[in-house]
Backbone as JSON Lines, residues from 0, in Angstrom:
{"i":0,"aa":"M","n":[23.65,125.33,113.5],"ca":[23.95,126.18,114.65],"c":[25.19,125.64,115.34]}
{"i":1,"aa":"A","n":[26.03,126.57,115.78],"ca":[27.3,126.19,116.39],"c":[27.08,125.67,117.8]}
{"i":2,"aa":"R","n":[27.97,124.81,118.22],"ca":[27.91,124.24,119.56],"c":[28.42,125.27,120.57]}
{"i":3,"aa":"V","n":[27.7,125.4,121.68],"ca":[28.11,126.35,122.72],"c":[28.69,125.57,123.87]}
{"i":4,"aa":"K","n":[29.92,125.87,124.2],"ca":[30.55,125.19,125.32],"c":[30.5,126.12,126.53]}
{"i":5,"aa":"T","n":[30.21,125.56,127.69],"ca":[29.97,126.39,128.88],"c":[31.12,126.32,129.88]}
{"i":6,"aa":"G","n":[32.28,125.88,129.44],"ca":[33.39,125.71,130.36],"c":[33.8,127.01,131.05]}
{"i":7,"aa":"V","n":[33.9,128.09,130.28],"ca":[34.33,129.37,130.84],"c":[33.3,129.89,131.84]}
{"i":8,"aa":"V","n":[32.04,129.8,131.46],"ca":[30.97,130.32,132.31],"c":[30.86,129.53,133.6]}
{"i":9,"aa":"S","n":[30.91,128.19,133.49],"ca":[30.76,127.39,134.71],"c":[31.98,127.55,135.61]}
{"i":10,"aa":"K","n":[33.15,127.75,135.03],"ca":[34.36,127.97,135.85],"c":[34.25,129.3,136.6]}
{"i":11,"aa":"K","n":[33.69,130.33,135.92],"ca":[33.48,131.61,136.58],"c":[32.51,131.47,137.74]}
{"i":12,"aa":"R","n":[31.42,130.75,137.51],"ca":[30.4,130.55,138.54],"c":[31.01,129.81,139.74]}
{"i":13,"aa":"T","n":[31.8,128.78,139.45],"ca":[32.45,128.01,140.5],"c":[33.41,128.88,141.3]}
{"i":14,"aa":"N","n":[34.22,129.66,140.58],"ca":[35.18,130.51,141.27],"c":[34.51,131.56,142.13]}
{"i":15,"aa":"K","n":[33.36,132.06,141.67],"ca":[32.62,133.06,142.44],"c":[32.15,132.46,143.76]}
{"i":16,"aa":"I","n":[31.64,131.25,143.72],"ca":[31.16,130.58,144.93],"c":[32.33,130.27,145.86]}
{"i":17,"aa":"L","n":[33.42,129.75,145.3],"ca":[34.57,129.4,146.13],"c":[35.23,130.64,146.74]}
{"i":18,"aa":"K","n":[35.15,131.76,146.05],"ca":[35.69,133.0,146.59],"c":[34.88,133.44,147.81]}
{"i":19,"aa":"Q","n":[33.56,133.24,147.75],"ca":[32.71,133.62,148.87],"c":[32.9,132.72,150.08]}
{"i":20,"aa":"T","n":[33.32,131.48,149.85],"ca":[33.5,130.54,150.95],"c":[34.94,130.49,151.44]}
{"i":21,"aa":"K","n":[35.74,131.44,151.05],"ca":[37.14,131.5,151.5],"c":[37.14,131.66,153.03]}
{"i":22,"aa":"G","n":[37.92,130.84,153.69],"ca":[37.99,130.91,155.15],"c":[37.1,129.89,155.84]}
{"i":23,"aa":"F","n":[36.21,129.22,155.09],"ca":[35.4,128.17,155.68],"c":[36.3,126.97,155.96]}
{"i":24,"aa":"R","n":[35.81,126.07,156.8],"ca":[36.64,124.93,157.18],"c":[36.35,123.7,156.32]}
{"i":25,"aa":"Y","n":[37.37,122.86,156.24],"ca":[37.29,121.55,155.59],"c":[36.91,121.69,154.13]}
{"i":26,"aa":"G","n":[36.06,120.79,153.63],"ca":[35.75,120.78,152.21],"c":[34.79,121.87,151.8]}
{"i":27,"aa":"R","n":[34.26,122.58,152.77],"ca":[33.28,123.62,152.47],"c":[33.91,124.82,151.77]}
{"i":28,"aa":"K","n":[35.23,124.88,151.76],"ca":[35.9,125.99,151.07],"c":[36.41,125.58,149.69]}
{"i":29,"aa":"S","n":[36.47,124.25,149.41],"ca":[37.11,123.83,148.18],"c":[36.24,122.95,147.29]}
{"i":30,"aa":"K","n":[35.23,122.34,147.84],"ca":[34.36,121.45,147.05],"c":[33.06,122.19,146.76]}
{"i":31,"aa":"I","n":[32.75,122.28,145.47],"ca":[31.68,123.17,145.03],"c":[30.33,122.8,145.63]}
{"i":32,"aa":"R","n":[30.03,121.52,145.73],"ca":[28.71,121.12,146.25],"c":[28.58,121.49,147.73]}
{"i":33,"aa":"A","n":[29.62,121.22,148.5],"ca":[29.61,121.58,149.91],"c":[29.63,123.09,150.09]}
{"i":34,"aa":"A","n":[30.33,123.79,149.21],"ca":[30.43,125.24,149.31],"c":[29.08,125.9,149.06]}
{"i":35,"aa":"K","n":[28.32,125.39,148.09],"ca":[27.0,125.95,147.81],"c":[26.09,125.84,149.03]}
{"i":36,"aa":"E","n":[26.09,124.67,149.64],"ca":[25.25,124.46,150.81],"c":[25.72,125.33,151.98]}
{"i":37,"aa":"A","n":[27.03,125.44,152.13],"ca":[27.58,126.26,153.22],"c":[27.16,127.72,153.05]}
{"i":38,"aa":"L","n":[27.13,128.2,151.8],"ca":[26.72,129.58,151.56],"c":[25.25,129.81,151.9]}
{"i":39,"aa":"L","n":[24.42,128.82,151.63],"ca":[23.0,128.95,151.99],"c":[22.84,129.1,153.49]}
{"i":40,"aa":"H","n":[23.53,128.27,154.24],"ca":[23.43,128.34,155.71],"c":[24.06,129.64,156.23]}
{"i":41,"aa":"A","n":[25.16,130.04,155.63],"ca":[25.83,131.26,156.07],"c":[24.94,132.47,155.87]}
{"i":42,"aa":"G","n":[24.18,132.47,154.78],"ca":[23.25,133.57,154.53],"c":[22.18,133.68,155.6]}
{"i":43,"aa":"E","n":[21.68,132.55,156.05],"ca":[20.67,132.54,157.1],"c":[21.26,133.09,158.41]}
{"i":44,"aa":"H","n":[22.47,132.66,158.72],"ca":[23.1,133.12,159.96],"c":[23.43,134.6,159.89]}
{"i":45,"aa":"A","n":[23.75,135.1,158.7],"ca":[24.1,136.51,158.54],"c":[22.9,137.4,158.84]}
{"i":46,"aa":"I","n":[21.72,136.97,158.43],"ca":[20.5,137.74,158.72],"c":[20.31,137.83,160.22]}
{"i":47,"aa":"R","n":[20.44,136.72,160.9],"ca":[20.26,136.7,162.35],"c":[21.33,137.56,163.03]}
{"i":48,"aa":"G","n":[22.56,137.49,162.5],"ca":[23.66,138.25,163.08],"c":[23.47,139.75,162.99]}
{"i":49,"aa":"R","n":[22.88,140.21,161.89],"ca":[22.64,141.65,161.75],"c":[21.62,142.13,162.77]}
{"i":50,"aa":"K","n":[20.61,141.32,163.05],"ca":[19.62,141.68,164.07],"c":[20.26,141.65,165.46]}
{"i":51,"aa":"E","n":[21.09,140.65,165.69],"ca":[21.72,140.47,166.99],"c":[22.69,141.62,167.29]}
{"i":52,"aa":"K","n":[23.37,142.1,166.26],"ca":[24.33,143.19,166.43],"c":[23.65,144.43,166.99]}
{"i":53,"aa":"K","n":[22.43,144.7,166.55],"ca":[21.7,145.87,167.03],"c":[21.4,145.73,168.53]}
{"i":54,"aa":"R","n":[21.01,144.53,168.95],"ca":[20.72,144.3,170.38],"c":[21.98,144.47,171.22]}
{"i":55,"aa":"V","n":[23.07,143.91,170.74],"ca":[24.32,143.95,171.5],"c":[24.82,145.39,171.63]}
{"i":56,"aa":"N","n":[24.74,146.16,170.55],"ca":[25.19,147.54,170.59],"c":[24.35,148.38,171.55]}
{"i":57,"aa":"R","n":[23.04,148.19,171.52],"ca":[22.18,148.95,172.43],"c":[22.52,148.63,173.88]}
{"i":58,"aa":"C","n":[22.78,147.38,174.19],"ca":[23.16,146.97,175.54],"c":[24.47,147.62,175.94]}
{"i":59,"aa":"L","n":[25.41,147.68,175.02],"ca":[26.7,148.3,175.29],"c":[26.55,149.79,175.57]}
{"i":60,"aa":"W","n":[25.7,150.47,174.77],"ca":[25.47,151.9,175.0],"c":[24.87,152.14,176.37]}
{"i":61,"aa":"Q","n":[23.91,151.3,176.75],"ca":[23.26,151.45,178.05],"c":[24.27,151.27,179.17]}
{"i":62,"aa":"T","n":[25.17,150.32,179.02],"ca":[26.18,150.06,180.04],"c":[27.13,151.25,180.18]}
{"i":63,"aa":"K","n":[27.54,151.84,179.07],"ca":[28.43,153.0,179.12],"c":[27.75,154.19,179.79]}
{"i":64,"aa":"I","n":[26.49,154.42,179.42],"ca":[25.75,155.54,180.02],"c":[25.56,155.31,181.51]}
{"i":65,"aa":"N","n":[25.21,154.09,181.87],"ca":[24.98,153.75,183.28],"c":[26.24,153.99,184.1]}
{"i":66,"aa":"A","n":[27.39,153.57,183.59],"ca":[28.65,153.75,184.32],"c":[28.94,155.23,184.53]}
{"i":67,"aa":"F","n":[28.71,156.03,183.5],"ca":[28.97,157.46,183.61],"c":[28.0,158.14,184.58]}
{"i":68,"aa":"V","n":[26.73,157.79,184.46],"ca":[25.7,158.45,185.26],"c":[25.82,158.07,186.73]}
{"i":69,"aa":"R","n":[26.22,156.85,187.02],"ca":[26.39,156.43,188.43],"c":[27.51,157.22,189.12]}
{"i":70,"aa":"D","n":[28.51,157.61,188.36],"ca":[29.56,158.46,188.94],"c":[29.03,159.84,189.32]}
{"i":71,"aa":"N","n":[27.91,160.22,188.73],"ca":[27.31,161.52,188.98],"c":[26.05,161.44,189.84]}
{"i":72,"aa":"G","n":[25.84,160.32,190.52],"ca":[24.79,160.23,191.52],"c":[23.41,159.82,191.04]}
{"i":73,"aa":"L","n":[23.3,159.24,189.88],"ca":[22.01,158.76,189.38],"c":[22.16,157.31,188.92]}
{"i":74,"aa":"T","n":[21.03,156.66,188.71],"ca":[21.06,155.36,188.04],"c":[20.62,155.57,186.6]}
{"i":75,"aa":"Y","n":[20.83,154.56,185.79],"ca":[20.47,154.65,184.37],"c":[18.97,154.9,184.21]}
{"i":76,"aa":"S","n":[18.16,154.15,184.93],"ca":[16.72,154.28,184.76],"c":[16.22,155.64,185.22]}
{"i":77,"aa":"Q","n":[16.78,156.16,186.31],"ca":[16.4,157.5,186.77],"c":[16.79,158.55,185.72]}
{"i":78,"aa":"F","n":[17.97,158.39,185.17],"ca":[18.47,159.35,184.17],"c":[17.56,159.37,182.94]}
{"i":79,"aa":"I","n":[17.19,158.2,182.45],"ca":[16.34,158.13,181.25],"c":[14.96,158.73,181.56]}
{"i":80,"aa":"K","n":[14.44,158.48,182.75],"ca":[13.14,159.03,183.15],"c":[13.2,160.56,183.19]}
{"i":81,"aa":"L","n":[14.27,161.1,183.76],"ca":[14.43,162.55,183.82],"c":[14.62,163.16,182.44]}
{"i":82,"aa":"L","n":[15.31,162.47,181.56],"ca":[15.47,162.95,180.18],"c":[14.12,163.08,179.49]}
{"i":83,"aa":"K","n":[13.28,162.07,179.67],"ca":[11.96,162.1,179.03],"c":[11.09,163.19,179.64]}
{"i":84,"aa":"A","n":[11.22,163.4,180.95],"ca":[10.45,164.45,181.62],"c":[10.85,165.84,181.1]}
{"i":85,"aa":"K","n":[12.13,166.03,180.79],"ca":[12.62,167.33,180.29],"c":[12.52,167.44,178.77]}
{"i":86,"aa":"N","n":[11.98,166.41,178.12],"ca":[11.82,166.37,176.65],"c":[13.15,166.53,175.92]}
{"i":87,"aa":"I","n":[14.18,165.88,176.43],"ca":[15.48,165.86,175.75],"c":[15.53,164.57,174.93]}
{"i":88,"aa":"E","n":[15.66,164.7,173.63],"ca":[15.6,163.55,172.74],"c":[16.98,163.22,172.17]}
{"i":89,"aa":"L","n":[17.88,162.82,173.06],"ca":[19.17,162.3,172.63],"c":[19.09,160.78,172.63]}
{"i":90,"aa":"D","n":[19.56,160.15,171.56],"ca":[19.51,158.7,171.57],"c":[20.71,158.13,172.31]}
{"i":91,"aa":"R","n":[20.62,156.86,172.64],"ca":[21.61,156.22,173.49],"c":[22.99,156.15,172.83]}
{"i":92,"aa":"K","n":[22.99,156.0,171.52],"ca":[24.26,155.92,170.81],"c":[25.04,157.22,170.96]}
{"i":93,"aa":"V","n":[24.37,158.34,170.79],"ca":[25.01,159.64,170.91],"c":[25.49,159.87,172.34]}
{"i":94,"aa":"M","n":[24.65,159.52,173.31],"ca":[25.03,159.73,174.71],"c":[26.23,158.87,175.09]}
{"i":95,"aa":"A","n":[26.3,157.65,174.57],"ca":[27.44,156.78,174.85],"c":[28.73,157.37,174.27]}
{"i":96,"aa":"E","n":[28.64,157.94,173.06],"ca":[29.79,158.59,172.46],"c":[30.22,159.81,173.27]}
{"i":97,"aa":"L","n":[29.23,160.57,173.78],"ca":[29.55,161.73,174.6],"c":[30.26,161.3,175.89]}
{"i":98,"aa":"C","n":[29.83,160.19,176.46],"ca":[30.46,159.69,177.69],"c":[31.93,159.39,177.46]}
{"i":99,"aa":"N","n":[32.26,158.83,176.31],"ca":[33.64,158.47,176.01],"c":[34.48,159.66,175.57]}
{"i":100,"aa":"Q","n":[33.95,160.46,174.62],"ca":[34.77,161.46,173.96],"c":[34.63,162.86,174.55]}
{"i":101,"aa":"E","n":[33.45,163.2,175.04],"ca":[33.21,164.54,175.58],"c":[32.56,164.44,176.97]}
{"i":102,"aa":"P","n":[33.29,163.98,177.97],"ca":[32.66,163.77,179.28],"c":[32.15,165.05,179.94]}
{"i":103,"aa":"E","n":[32.8,166.21,179.65],"ca":[32.33,167.45,180.27],"c":[30.97,167.87,179.71]}
{"i":104,"aa":"V","n":[30.72,167.59,178.43],"ca":[29.42,167.88,177.83],"c":[28.35,166.97,178.45]}
{"i":105,"aa":"M","n":[28.69,165.7,178.59],"ca":[27.74,164.76,179.19],"c":[27.47,165.15,180.64]}
{"i":106,"aa":"K","n":[28.48,165.62,181.33],"ca":[28.32,166.06,182.72],"c":[27.32,167.21,182.79]}
{"i":107,"aa":"K","n":[27.39,168.14,181.84],"ca":[26.45,169.25,181.79],"c":[25.03,168.76,181.56]}
{"i":108,"aa":"I","n":[24.87,167.77,180.71],"ca":[23.55,167.2,180.46],"c":[23.0,166.58,181.73]}
{"i":109,"aa":"V","n":[23.83,165.81,182.44],"ca":[23.39,165.17,183.68],"c":[23.01,166.22,184.72]}
{"i":110,"aa":"D","n":[23.82,167.28,184.84],"ca":[23.51,168.36,185.8],"c":[22.21,169.06,185.45]}
{"i":111,"aa":"F","n":[22.01,169.31,184.14],"ca":[20.79,169.96,183.7],"c":[19.56,169.12,184.02]}
{"i":112,"aa":"V","n":[19.68,167.84,183.83],"ca":[18.55,166.93,184.08],"c":[18.24,166.83,185.58]}
{"i":113,"aa":"Q","n":[19.27,166.89,186.4],"ca":[19.07,166.74,187.84],"c":[18.38,167.95,188.47]}
{"i":114,"aa":"K","n":[18.49,169.13,187.84],"ca":[17.88,170.34,188.41],"c":[16.38,170.31,188.3]}
């Protein structure tokens, strides 16, 4: 049986790992052993970051809606309560976009809820 040399395969594996760690600091971007460990930790932080992004975005949407609604004489909590009472099921992301891009439409929604 012929001898199988793994130089090409191991070089590909190494390059794949080093490509993923591009931009890391110090030896974690160039030394394979440190890069492997750095990728493991980075993966854990990425999971947490995806969850955190959802929280941050929701907070941002609430802030945008609150700023718009306060200009029209309500608070955020009053506005959300009135929306639920009128059975209007717009999510916060859509309302925040309306506040930025279509303020006259959002103004109509606020007026409708206040009546």
